[in-house]
KOLBAKOL-336347 format. One record per residue (C-alpha): z, x, y; residue number from 0; residue in three letters. Coordinates in steps of 0.25 Angstrom, whole numbers, plus 5000, padded with zeros to 4 digits. Layout:
N
[[Z; X; Y]; NUM; 'Ala']
...
This chain:
102
[[4984; 5583; 4980]; 0; 'Unk']
[[4993; 5587; 4991]; 1; 'Unk']
[[5006; 5594; 4987]; 2; 'Unk']
[[5018; 5586; 4994]; 3; 'Unk']
[[5026; 5597; 5002]; 4; 'Unk']
[[5038; 5588; 5006]; 5; 'Unk']
[[5046; 5577; 5001]; 6; 'Unk']
[[5039; 5569; 5012]; 7; 'Unk']
[[5026; 5572; 5005]; 8; 'Unk']
[[5031; 5566; 4992]; 9; 'Unk']
[[5037; 5554; 4999]; 10; 'Unk']
[[5025; 5551; 5007]; 11; 'Unk']
[[5014; 5552; 4996]; 12; 'Unk']
[[5010; 5542; 4985]; 13; 'Unk']
[[5011; 5547; 4971]; 14; 'Unk']
[[5005; 5544; 4958]; 15; 'Unk']
[[5005; 5550; 4944]; 16; 'Unk']
[[4994; 5559; 4941]; 17; 'Unk']
[[4987; 5555; 4928]; 18; 'Unk']
[[4998; 5546; 4922]; 19; 'Unk']
[[4989; 5544; 4909]; 20; 'Unk']
[[4992; 5559; 4906]; 21; 'Unk']
[[5007; 5559; 4906]; 22; 'Unk']
[[5015; 5557; 4893]; 23; 'Unk']
[[5028; 5550; 4894]; 24; 'Unk']
[[5040; 5549; 4885]; 25; 'Unk']
[[5052; 5541; 4889]; 26; 'Unk']
[[5066; 5541; 4883]; 27; 'Unk']
[[5076; 5531; 4890]; 28; 'Unk']
[[5076; 5535; 4904]; 29; 'Unk']
[[5069; 5549; 4903]; 30; 'Unk']
[[5055; 5552; 4901]; 31; 'Unk']
[[5046; 5564; 4898]; 32; 'Unk']
[[5033; 5565; 4904]; 33; 'Unk']
[[5023; 5575; 4899]; 34; 'Unk']
[[5011; 5579; 4908]; 35; 'Unk']
[[5000; 5585; 4900]; 36; 'Unk']
[[4993; 5590; 4912]; 37; 'Unk']
[[5004; 5599; 4916]; 38; 'Unk']
[[5011; 5600; 4902]; 39; 'Unk']
[[5024; 5597; 4909]; 40; 'Unk']
[[5034; 5587; 4903]; 41; 'Unk']
[[5043; 5580; 4913]; 42; 'Unk']
[[5057; 5573; 4911]; 43; 'Unk']
[[5058; 5561; 4919]; 44; 'Unk']
[[5070; 5552; 4922]; 45; 'Unk']
[[5069; 5537; 4923]; 46; 'Unk']
[[5066; 5537; 4938]; 47; 'Unk']
[[5056; 5549; 4937]; 48; 'Unk']
[[5049; 5542; 4925]; 49; 'Unk']
[[5048; 5528; 4933]; 50; 'Unk']
[[5044; 5535; 4945]; 51; 'Unk']
[[5032; 5542; 4938]; 52; 'Unk']
[[5028; 5529; 4931]; 53; 'Unk']
[[5028; 5522; 4945]; 54; 'Unk']
[[5019; 5533; 4950]; 55; 'Unk']
[[5010; 5530; 4938]; 56; 'Unk']
[[5008; 5516; 4943]; 57; 'Unk']
[[5004; 5519; 4957]; 58; 'Unk']
[[5005; 5529; 4969]; 59; 'Unk']
[[5018; 5528; 4976]; 60; 'Unk']
[[5025; 5534; 4988]; 61; 'Unk']
[[5039; 5540; 4985]; 62; 'Unk']
[[5046; 5528; 4992]; 63; 'Unk']
[[5038; 5518; 4983]; 64; 'Unk']
[[5042; 5526; 4971]; 65; 'Unk']
[[5056; 5525; 4974]; 66; 'Unk']
[[5055; 5510; 4977]; 67; 'Unk']
[[5048; 5508; 4963]; 68; 'Unk']
[[5059; 5516; 4956]; 69; 'Unk']
[[5070; 5509; 4963]; 70; 'Unk']
[[5065; 5496; 4958]; 71; 'Unk']
[[5061; 5500; 4944]; 72; 'Unk']
[[5074; 5508; 4941]; 73; 'Unk']
[[5083; 5499; 4950]; 74; 'Unk']
[[5087; 5511; 4958]; 75; 'Unk']
[[5092; 5511; 4973]; 76; 'Unk']
[[5080; 5515; 4982]; 77; 'Unk']
[[5088; 5525; 4990]; 78; 'Unk']
[[5087; 5539; 4995]; 79; 'Unk']
[[5090; 5545; 4982]; 80; 'Unk']
[[5079; 5538; 4974]; 81; 'Unk']
[[5069; 5541; 4985]; 82; 'Unk']
[[5073; 5556; 4985]; 83; 'Unk']
[[5072; 5556; 4969]; 84; 'Unk']
[[5058; 5550; 4970]; 85; 'Unk']
[[5054; 5561; 4980]; 86; 'Unk']
[[5059; 5571; 4970]; 87; 'Unk']
[[5052; 5564; 4958]; 88; 'Unk']
[[5038; 5564; 4966]; 89; 'Unk']
[[5039; 5578; 4969]; 90; 'Unk']
[[5042; 5582; 4955]; 91; 'Unk']
[[5031; 5573; 4950]; 92; 'Unk']
[[5021; 5579; 4960]; 93; 'Unk']
[[5026; 5593; 4956]; 94; 'Unk']
[[5024; 5590; 4941]; 95; 'Unk']
[[5010; 5585; 4944]; 96; 'Unk']
[[5013; 5571; 4939]; 97; 'Unk']
[[5010; 5564; 4952]; 98; 'Unk']
[[5000; 5565; 4964]; 99; 'Unk']
[[4998; 5559; 4977]; 100; 'Unk']
[[4988; 5548; 4977]; 101; 'Unk']
């Protein structure tokens, strides 16, 4: 799996959750904890991050597609701020080993 070097690499690739059946979730209100037994890491996710990861469990998506889906699901403006946030999320998810390029 190639390592994305730039934000363009993140934006251009299609991403999907690695082994979603292994992930353990716990949600309280708008926050979620996600435990990845492969790494032993626990991740605190806000509502946007949680829904982003759930979208990537369903099908591989480009950053723009993910931003569009989150905009629709969460009734958010599809603007530069959301697009930049999605790029940051994808980088964080990739660095944590939660997603991979399809």
